[in-house]
VMD Tcl script that draws the C-alpha trace (Angstrom):
set ca {
  {-14.48 -10.95 -5.41}
  {-14.74 -10.58 -9.18}
  {-16.37 -7.22 -9.85}
  {-18.22 -7.83 -13.14}
  {-18.69 -5.23 -15.87}
  {-22.44 -5.03 -16.49}
  {-21.85 -2.21 -18.98}
  {-25.12 -0.45 -18.11}
  {-23.93 3.04 -18.93}
  {-23.71 2.46 -22.70}
  {-27.20 0.97 -22.65}
  {-28.53 3.98 -20.72}
  {-26.94 6.46 -23.14}
  {-28.22 4.59 -26.16}
  {-31.77 4.29 -24.81}
  {-31.83 7.99 -24.02}
  {-30.45 8.83 -27.47}
  {-33.03 6.63 -29.21}
  {-35.80 8.20 -27.11}
  {-34.73 11.73 -28.01}
  {-34.41 10.82 -31.68}
  {-37.94 9.33 -31.68}
  {-39.33 12.41 -29.91}
  {-37.83 14.75 -32.51}
  {-39.19 12.67 -35.41}
  {-42.68 12.53 -33.91}
  {-42.76 16.30 -33.35}
  {-41.72 16.92 -36.96}
  {-44.49 14.58 -38.12}
  {-47.06 16.64 -36.22}
  {-46.09 19.79 -38.11}
  {-46.17 17.97 -41.43}
  {-49.62 16.40 -40.96}
  {-51.78 19.38 -40.01}
  {-54.91 19.42 -42.22}
  {-57.33 22.26 -41.54}
  {-59.69 21.17 -44.28}
  {-60.56 17.95 -42.48}
  {-61.21 19.87 -39.26}
  {-63.61 22.34 -40.92}
  {-65.54 19.62 -42.80}
  {-65.93 17.69 -39.58}
  {-67.25 20.78 -37.75}
  {-69.74 21.59 -40.53}
  {-71.03 18.01 -40.57}
  {-71.46 18.00 -36.80}
  {-73.43 21.30 -36.84}
  {-75.74 20.10 -39.61}
  {-76.51 16.91 -37.68}
  {-77.30 18.94 -34.57}
  {-79.57 21.26 -36.56}
  {-81.55 18.40 -38.04}
  {-81.94 16.78 -34.65}
  {-83.16 19.93 -32.93}
  {-85.44 21.07 -35.79}
  {-84.32 24.68 -35.58}
  {-84.66 25.59 -39.23}
  {-83.76 29.25 -39.65}
  {-81.18 29.45 -36.89}
  {-79.62 26.25 -38.06}
  {-79.46 27.47 -41.64}
  {-77.66 30.61 -40.51}
  {-75.10 28.62 -38.58}
  {-74.59 26.25 -41.49}
  {-74.15 29.17 -43.88}
  {-71.54 30.57 -41.57}
  {-69.64 27.32 -41.57}
  {-69.95 27.03 -45.36}
  {-68.60 30.56 -45.72}
  {-65.69 29.60 -43.51}
  {-65.10 26.54 -45.68}
  {-65.27 28.66 -48.82}
  {-62.71 31.03 -47.34}
  {-60.40 28.12 -46.55}
  {-60.83 26.76 -50.09}
  {-59.95 30.16 -51.49}
  {-56.88 30.22 -49.25}
  {-55.83 26.82 -50.50}
  {-56.23 28.03 -54.09}
  {-54.06 31.04 -53.32}
  {-51.50 28.84 -51.61}
  {-51.19 26.76 -54.75}
  {-50.25 29.91 -56.62}
  {-47.70 31.26 -54.19}
  {-44.40 32.41 -55.68}
  {-40.89 31.06 -55.17}
  {-40.19 33.56 -52.41}
  {-43.16 32.31 -50.38}
  {-42.06 28.68 -50.88}
  {-38.59 29.57 -49.55}
  {-40.17 31.24 -46.50}
  {-42.22 28.12 -45.88}
  {-39.12 25.86 -46.11}
  {-37.19 28.16 -43.77}
  {-40.00 27.77 -41.27}
  {-39.61 23.96 -41.43}
  {-35.83 24.29 -41.01}
  {-36.32 26.50 -37.97}
  {-38.59 23.90 -36.41}
  {-36.01 21.15 -37.09}
  {-33.14 23.20 -35.66}
  {-35.13 24.12 -32.57}
  {-36.03 20.50 -31.85}
  {-32.49 19.31 -32.53}
  {-31.05 21.96 -30.22}
  {-33.48 20.94 -27.49}
  {-32.55 17.24 -27.83}
  {-28.82 17.98 -27.85}
  {-29.10 19.95 -24.62}
  {-31.16 17.27 -22.92}
  {-28.64 14.65 -24.02}
  {-25.73 16.65 -22.61}
  {-27.44 17.05 -19.25}
  {-28.31 13.37 -19.11}
  {-24.81 12.27 -20.07}
  {-23.19 14.54 -17.49}
  {-24.80 12.43 -14.81}
  {-23.57 9.26 -16.54}
  {-20.00 10.61 -16.81}
  {-20.05 11.50 -13.13}
  {-21.14 7.95 -12.33}
  {-18.31 6.48 -14.45}
  {-15.73 8.75 -12.80}
  {-16.72 7.52 -9.36}
  {-17.07 3.87 -10.40}
  {-15.03 1.20 -8.63}
  {-12.94 -0.83 -11.09}
  {-14.93 -3.52 -12.87}
  {-13.68 -6.59 -14.76}
  {-11.23 -6.89 -11.86}
  {-10.97 -9.45 -9.02}
  {-10.46 -7.40 -5.83}
  {-9.16 -8.94 -2.61}
  {-11.30 -6.78 -0.37}
  {-12.65 -7.30 3.14}
  {-16.42 -7.64 3.63}
  {-17.14 -8.56 0.02}
  {-20.85 -8.91 0.78}
  {-20.92 -5.18 1.51}
  {-18.86 -4.06 -1.49}
  {-20.08 -0.87 -3.13}
  {-20.27 -0.29 -6.89}
  {-18.81 3.16 -6.32}
  {-15.27 4.00 -5.24}
  {-15.65 5.19 -1.64}
  {-11.88 5.72 -1.00}
  {-12.42 3.80 2.25}
  {-11.93 0.35 0.76}
  {-10.18 -2.12 3.08}
  {-7.96 -4.59 1.26}
  {-7.17 -7.99 2.74}
  {-3.77 -8.22 4.43}
  {-1.76 -11.15 3.04}
  {-0.70 -13.36 5.96}
  {2.80 -14.06 4.65}
  {3.45 -10.44 3.79}
  {6.34 -9.95 6.24}
  {8.09 -13.16 5.16}
  {7.80 -12.21 1.49}
  {8.99 -8.65 2.11}
  {11.98 -9.95 4.08}
  {12.96 -12.29 1.21}
  {12.72 -9.41 -1.30}
  {14.82 -7.11 0.86}
  {17.52 -9.80 1.13}
  {17.61 -10.05 -2.67}
  {17.93 -6.27 -2.96}
  {20.84 -6.25 -0.50}
  {22.55 -9.01 -2.49}
  {22.19 -6.95 -5.68}
  {23.67 -3.88 -3.98}
  {26.63 -5.86 -2.67}
  {27.36 -7.47 -6.04}
  {26.89 -4.53 -8.42}
  {23.67 -5.99 -9.81}
  {21.32 -3.06 -9.14}
  {19.28 -2.16 -12.21}
  {17.19 0.97 -12.74}
  {14.71 0.90 -15.58}
  {15.87 3.06 -18.49}
  {13.92 6.06 -19.69}
  {12.48 5.26 -23.11}
  {13.17 8.84 -24.27}
  {16.91 8.41 -23.68}
  {17.09 5.82 -26.46}
  {18.86 7.14 -29.55}
  {21.35 6.23 -32.24}
  {21.44 2.87 -34.01}
  {18.83 1.13 -31.84}
  {16.26 3.90 -32.34}
  {16.91 4.06 -36.07}
  {16.67 0.29 -36.45}
  {13.33 0.01 -34.64}
  {11.87 3.01 -36.49}
  {12.82 1.46 -39.83}
  {11.34 -1.92 -38.88}
  {8.05 -0.39 -37.85}
  {7.83 1.74 -40.98}
  {8.78 -1.06 -43.37}
  {6.95 -4.02 -41.84}
  {3.93 -2.30 -40.31}
  {3.54 0.69 -42.64}
  {2.29 2.55 -39.58}
  {1.41 6.23 -39.75}
  {3.10 8.43 -37.20}
  {1.01 10.35 -34.71}
  {1.60 14.13 -35.15}
  {1.34 14.58 -31.38}
  {3.91 11.86 -30.65}
  {6.84 14.19 -30.02}
  {4.79 16.26 -27.59}
  {3.55 13.12 -25.83}
  {7.08 11.78 -25.46}
  {8.15 15.02 -23.83}
  {5.35 14.62 -21.33}
  {6.47 11.03 -20.73}
  {9.99 12.11 -19.76}
  {9.70 11.60 -16.01}
  {13.24 10.61 -15.11}
  {13.48 13.55 -12.70}
  {10.26 12.53 -10.93}
  {10.51 8.78 -10.57}
  {13.17 6.05 -10.44}
  {12.12 2.43 -10.94}
  {14.42 -0.24 -9.58}
  {14.06 -3.66 -11.21}
  {14.48 -6.35 -8.56}
  {13.12 -9.09 -10.83}
  {12.19 -7.93 -14.33}
  {11.34 -9.62 -17.62}
  {13.34 -7.12 -19.70}
  {16.58 -8.62 -18.31}
  {15.86 -12.18 -19.44}
  {13.92 -12.25 -22.71}
  {14.58 -14.78 -25.43}
  {16.32 -13.46 -28.54}
  {17.98 -15.67 -31.15}
  {21.09 -13.44 -31.35}
  {21.69 -13.02 -27.62}
  {20.56 -16.24 -25.96}
  {21.00 -19.97 -26.43}
  {18.21 -22.52 -26.34}
  {17.80 -26.23 -27.05}
  {14.32 -25.25 -28.31}
  {15.56 -22.56 -30.68}
  {13.96 -24.10 -33.77}
  {10.61 -24.46 -32.00}
  {10.70 -20.87 -30.77}
  {11.58 -19.65 -34.27}
  {8.66 -21.66 -35.63}
  {6.44 -19.96 -33.04}
  {7.59 -16.52 -34.24}
  {6.95 -17.49 -37.86}
  {3.42 -18.46 -36.90}
  {2.61 -15.37 -34.86}
  {3.97 -13.03 -37.53}
  {1.30 -14.41 -39.85}
  {-1.30 -13.34 -37.30}
  {-0.49 -9.66 -37.76}
  {-3.51 -8.07 -39.41}
  {-5.85 -10.24 -37.36}
  {-6.91 -9.85 -33.73}
  {-5.69 -11.47 -30.53}
  {-7.53 -13.24 -27.71}
  {-8.50 -9.92 -26.11}
  {-9.85 -8.28 -29.26}
  {-6.81 -6.07 -29.88}
  {-4.93 -5.89 -33.16}
  {-2.43 -8.74 -33.12}
  {1.06 -7.36 -32.47}
  {4.23 -9.43 -32.49}
  {7.70 -8.22 -31.59}
  {9.33 -7.12 -34.84}
  {12.73 -7.63 -33.23}
  {11.65 -11.13 -32.09}
  {12.01 -10.66 -28.35}
  {9.92 -12.97 -26.19}
  {9.21 -12.40 -22.51}
  {9.74 -15.69 -20.68}
  {7.70 -16.99 -17.74}
  {8.76 -19.05 -14.76}
  {6.99 -22.36 -14.15}
  {4.79 -22.66 -11.06}
  {3.89 -26.36 -10.75}
  {1.34 -27.61 -8.24}
  {2.77 -29.97 -5.62}
  {0.25 -32.49 -4.28}
  {2.64 -33.27 -1.45}
  {3.00 -29.67 -0.25}
  {-0.44 -28.50 -1.42}
  {0.98 -25.39 -3.06}
  {2.46 -24.06 -6.28}
  {6.26 -24.21 -6.38}
  {8.71 -22.62 -8.81}
  {10.13 -25.41 -10.92}
  {13.58 -24.51 -12.21}
  {14.76 -20.95 -12.76}
  {13.37 -17.65 -11.49}
  {15.66 -14.81 -12.56}
  {19.06 -15.13 -14.20}
  {20.84 -12.22 -12.40}
  {19.90 -13.82 -9.04}
  {21.15 -17.27 -10.02}
  {23.94 -17.16 -7.40}
  {21.89 -15.50 -4.67}
  {22.46 -17.72 -1.56}
  {18.89 -17.31 -0.31}
  {17.18 -17.67 -3.68}
  {15.23 -20.72 -2.48}
  {13.62 -18.60 0.26}
  {12.47 -16.03 -2.32}
  {11.16 -18.77 -4.63}
  {9.30 -20.39 -1.72}
  {7.57 -17.15 -0.76}
  {6.63 -16.41 -4.37}
  {5.19 -19.92 -4.54}
  {3.04 -19.21 -1.50}
  {1.84 -15.97 -3.08}
  {0.94 -17.71 -6.34}
  {-0.95 -20.34 -4.34}
  {-2.93 -17.55 -2.67}
  {-3.75 -16.11 -6.10}
  {-4.51 -19.46 -7.76}
  {-8.19 -20.09 -6.93}
  {-9.32 -16.51 -7.67}
  {-7.22 -16.69 -10.85}
  {-9.05 -19.82 -12.01}
  {-12.39 -18.22 -11.09}
  {-11.49 -15.11 -13.09}
  {-10.37 -17.25 -16.02}
  {-13.56 -19.32 -15.98}
  {-15.51 -16.09 -16.50}
  {-13.35 -14.46 -19.18}
  {-12.43 -17.49 -21.27}
  {-15.94 -17.71 -22.76}
  {-16.37 -14.04 -23.68}
  {-16.28 -13.01 -27.34}
  {-14.66 -9.86 -28.68}
  {-15.70 -7.57 -31.52}
  {-13.61 -6.54 -34.49}
  {-12.39 -3.06 -33.56}
  {-13.70 -0.20 -35.70}
  {-15.54 -2.64 -37.96}
  {-19.25 -3.33 -37.71}
  {-19.25 -6.38 -39.95}
  {-16.21 -8.12 -41.36}
  {-16.28 -11.89 -41.40}
  {-12.96 -12.01 -43.24}
  {-10.90 -10.93 -40.21}
  {-10.03 -13.59 -37.65}
  {-9.89 -13.25 -33.89}
  {-7.14 -15.58 -32.70}
  {-8.44 -16.89 -29.38}
  {-6.91 -19.91 -27.66}
  {-7.49 -18.97 -24.03}
  {-10.41 -21.35 -23.51}
  {-7.99 -24.30 -23.66}
  {-6.05 -23.14 -20.59}
  {-6.44 -24.68 -17.15}
  {-4.39 -23.67 -14.10}
  {-5.00 -26.70 -11.87}
  {-1.58 -28.30 -12.50}
  {0.69 -25.45 -13.54}
  {0.81 -21.70 -14.02}
  {3.36 -20.08 -16.30}
  {3.94 -16.53 -15.05}
  {6.42 -13.76 -15.83}
  {7.55 -12.49 -12.41}
  {8.08 -8.77 -11.88}
  {9.22 -7.22 -8.61}
  {10.03 -3.52 -8.63}
  {10.49 -0.56 -6.33}
  {9.44 2.91 -7.40}
  {10.93 6.02 -5.78}
  {8.99 9.27 -6.26}
  {10.79 12.58 -5.81}
  {9.75 15.13 -3.13}
  {6.81 17.40 -3.95}
  {6.10 15.49 -7.17}
  {3.19 13.78 -8.86}
  {3.64 10.66 -10.97}
  {1.29 9.34 -13.65}
  {2.11 6.43 -15.94}
  {1.10 5.61 -19.51}
  {-1.90 3.65 -20.76}
  {-0.56 0.17 -21.47}
  {-1.22 -3.56 -21.58}
  {1.30 -6.19 -20.53}
  {3.37 -7.37 -23.46}
  {2.75 -7.90 -27.15}
  {0.16 -10.37 -28.38}
  {3.10 -12.70 -29.08}
  {4.03 -12.65 -25.36}
  {0.60 -14.25 -24.87}
  {-0.21 -12.78 -21.44}
  {-3.67 -13.64 -20.15}
  {-3.87 -12.04 -16.68}
  {-2.03 -9.79 -14.27}
  {-1.93 -10.73 -10.58}
  {-0.82 -7.55 -8.80}
  {0.17 -7.06 -5.16}
  {1.20 -3.69 -3.71}
  {3.28 -5.03 -0.84}
  {4.63 -1.67 0.33}
  {3.33 1.86 -0.22}
  {4.36 4.82 1.92}
  {1.32 6.37 3.60}
  {2.47 9.83 2.47}
  {2.07 8.82 -1.18}
  {-1.50 9.96 -1.69}
  {-4.30 10.28 -4.26}
  {-2.92 7.63 -6.61}
  {-5.39 5.60 -8.61}
  {-5.14 2.66 -10.99}
  {-7.47 3.36 -13.93}
  {-8.82 0.79 -16.39}
  {-10.49 0.65 -19.78}
  {-10.96 -2.32 -22.08}
  {-11.38 -3.54 -25.61}
  {-14.92 -4.10 -26.95}
  {-16.92 -7.28 -26.60}
  {-19.76 -8.72 -28.66}
  {-22.48 -7.54 -26.29}
  {-21.32 -3.92 -25.97}
  {-23.47 -2.51 -28.78}
  {-27.11 -2.65 -27.64}
  {-28.49 -1.73 -31.07}
  {-28.39 -3.41 -34.45}
  {-27.07 -1.71 -37.55}
  {-30.44 -0.20 -38.53}
  {-30.72 1.55 -35.18}
  {-27.24 3.07 -35.23}
  {-28.19 6.48 -36.63}
  {-30.78 7.11 -33.92}
  {-28.69 5.52 -31.17}
  {-25.64 7.67 -31.92}
  {-27.47 10.91 -32.73}
  {-27.48 12.22 -29.17}
  {-24.35 10.76 -27.60}
  {-21.96 13.70 -26.96}
  {-18.28 12.75 -27.25}
  {-19.34 9.50 -28.93}
  {-15.90 8.88 -30.44}
  {-14.18 9.05 -27.06}
  {-16.65 7.54 -24.64}
  {-19.51 5.46 -25.99}
  {-18.27 4.01 -29.25}
  {-18.50 0.25 -28.62}
  {-15.95 -0.30 -31.39}
  {-13.15 1.50 -29.54}
  {-12.62 1.34 -25.75}
  {-14.88 1.02 -22.74}
  {-13.98 2.81 -19.44}
  {-13.92 0.51 -16.42}
  {-13.44 2.78 -13.41}
  {-10.51 2.85 -10.99}
  {-9.09 1.76 -7.63}
  {-7.13 3.64 -4.99}
  {-3.47 2.66 -4.92}
  {-2.40 1.90 -1.37}
  {-0.60 -0.76 0.61}
  {-2.13 -4.27 0.49}
  {-3.95 -3.66 -2.80}
  {-4.22 -7.10 -4.39}
  {-6.08 -7.64 -7.67}
  {-6.35 -9.88 -10.74}
  {-7.39 -8.52 -14.11}
  {-7.38 -9.78 -17.71}
  {-5.00 -8.38 -20.31}
  {-8.01 -6.88 -22.10}
  {-7.74 -4.15 -19.46}
  {-5.68 -1.23 -20.68}
  {-4.51 0.47 -17.49}
  {-2.41 3.25 -16.04}
  {-1.26 4.71 -12.74}
  {-2.76 8.16 -12.24}
  {-1.64 10.96 -9.95}
  {0.45 9.47 -7.12}
  {1.54 12.49 -5.08}
  {4.54 12.78 -2.79}
  {3.58 15.71 -0.58}
  {6.70 15.50 1.60}
  {10.21 16.92 1.28}
  {11.91 13.53 0.93}
  {11.78 10.70 -1.64}
  {9.14 8.05 -0.92}
  {8.93 4.45 -2.13}
  {6.45 1.75 -3.09}
  {7.05 -1.92 -3.95}
  {4.94 -4.13 -6.16}
  {4.92 -7.79 -7.17}
  {3.25 -8.80 -10.42}
  {2.65 -12.18 -12.02}
  {1.92 -11.87 -15.75}
  {0.16 -15.18 -16.38}
  {0.93 -16.62 -19.82}
  {-1.22 -18.83 -22.05}
  {0.91 -21.95 -21.69}
  {-1.17 -23.87 -24.23}
  {-0.37 -21.44 -27.03}
  {3.06 -20.22 -25.86}
  {4.76 -23.08 -23.96}
  {8.32 -21.70 -23.73}
  {9.74 -20.72 -20.34}
  {12.87 -19.38 -18.67}
  {13.95 -23.02 -18.24}
  {14.35 -23.35 -22.02}
  {16.97 -20.59 -22.36}
  {20.60 -20.09 -21.35}
  {21.96 -16.57 -20.82}
  {25.63 -16.43 -21.68}
  {26.03 -12.66 -21.93}
  {26.99 -10.44 -18.95}
  {24.35 -8.28 -17.30}
  {25.70 -5.01 -18.75}
  {25.39 -6.42 -22.27}
  {21.79 -7.53 -21.57}
  {20.97 -4.03 -20.28}
  {22.18 -2.63 -23.60}
  {20.35 -4.95 -25.98}
  {17.05 -4.76 -24.04}
  {16.82 -1.10 -25.10}
  {15.71 -2.25 -28.53}
  {12.88 -4.26 -27.00}
  {11.78 -1.47 -24.65}
  {11.77 1.16 -27.37}
  {9.73 -0.98 -29.72}
  {7.13 -1.67 -27.03}
  {6.64 2.07 -26.49}
  {6.62 2.90 -30.20}
  {4.64 0.11 -31.86}
  {1.15 1.27 -30.89}
  {-2.37 0.33 -31.90}
  {-4.77 2.49 -33.91}
  {-5.68 6.11 -33.12}
  {-8.78 4.73 -31.41}
  {-6.66 2.62 -29.09}
  {-3.28 4.24 -28.49}
  {-1.35 2.49 -25.71}
  {2.03 0.95 -24.96}
  {3.04 -2.72 -24.52}
  {4.85 -2.13 -21.23}
  {4.49 0.43 -18.46}
  {7.79 2.36 -18.59}
}
mol new
graphics top color blue
foreach p $ca { graphics top sphere $p radius 0.5 }
foreach p [lrange $ca 0 end-1] q [lrange $ca 1 end] { graphics top cylinder $p $q radius 0.2 }
display resetview
């Protein structure tokens, strides 16, 4: 079931902020509009009318004289007030300032208390803008209960068996690959990428970057084995051969011109400076077999695997299982519009959006990733905020399946946030001052021009989801509470916009040995971790 983002929390915060702002202004107006003269005149007039009606001459005259004396005293006070000195004027202004500060302090406190309840709701929110394969969808809760029951995929055992056979083949043929630690990259590759980013992007460095990289150094906590991974078969003009080389180069020339604009998910358009392109496999729908089948290649290092057809068959069945929910998810997201980040109005900047042209009824181009993560004893692993690939990789959706997850790996969650959309700001420009006045932590939480939190899901075996590449995401807090290493396996299909980026693994020949490919991919990996977005949206373009 597609769990839709209704985005009510921003609207609630803004309404509360506007209400508090209006209350403060109205209270200040009350202090500014007090007019004792009008009150006294009205009282005197009322008493005179009563006296005339009752015919009580002497008593009435006495009462009227008393009122007139009171009015005379007020008039004398007004005259004196007109002649007050500068010191008295300053005292009067300080009194107004005190009133303003008291009201502002009251509104700030009320806003903080209100927003605490909103933050608590967000923290416990089940992931939205995500299709979740969950049992009993008619009883799904909006909150994360931690008792969610995910659907068990019927061909799970067959698929797991095919993956394990591929892993054994890799072990027997010296083809095992562990994902490199981005912080181990140094020397010529690091220097080259740093120079490219500085020269071609003119990007300011984050002063906290070195500290963040130290925190990211998790090689002692986790090992990630790449069973099938896009980093081992990207296109690059210097390392691969292709009969479509000129067309691919033309594509890169086009996407480089898009830098400075925004991509189909509202993020700043980013193309690989080193001109690497992640390549999808082709899943074509077979009318005869009523399923999607891999047409052509899957993964170059497994080209000679004797039971490759079995693995391709099972991946075809899995894609078929994903296909209808994928189309349903796409039908929803393809019509949504995205705002220009950090800009309220700028008609001169283009959002490059071609996803509405895509249909998955006949074919699905998907980058296939199968990996196994091993987490060290008594350790906790958290990943980095990231999206899948650069804008030039043109990834639309992630179909994720946690096929194996040791039950002693606990507390892990997959967290999401997203880029802004046109309907995220509930106020127009004239209302912004009042709407933002009482939104604590506005820059980090409720700025509709930055990122919108989307909740989370528990990571456990059988988790199966689809989400758009608008969703910036990360793994948070998987704990191994035992004294031995524990493992989890995942399968991911990164679905590519085949209308805008039509090139596939079938268009490329890999002539270099695996060890050479492992070396040159370091340039690609390092750039994807380094070439970030703005300070408002800092995230990587791959997970590790």
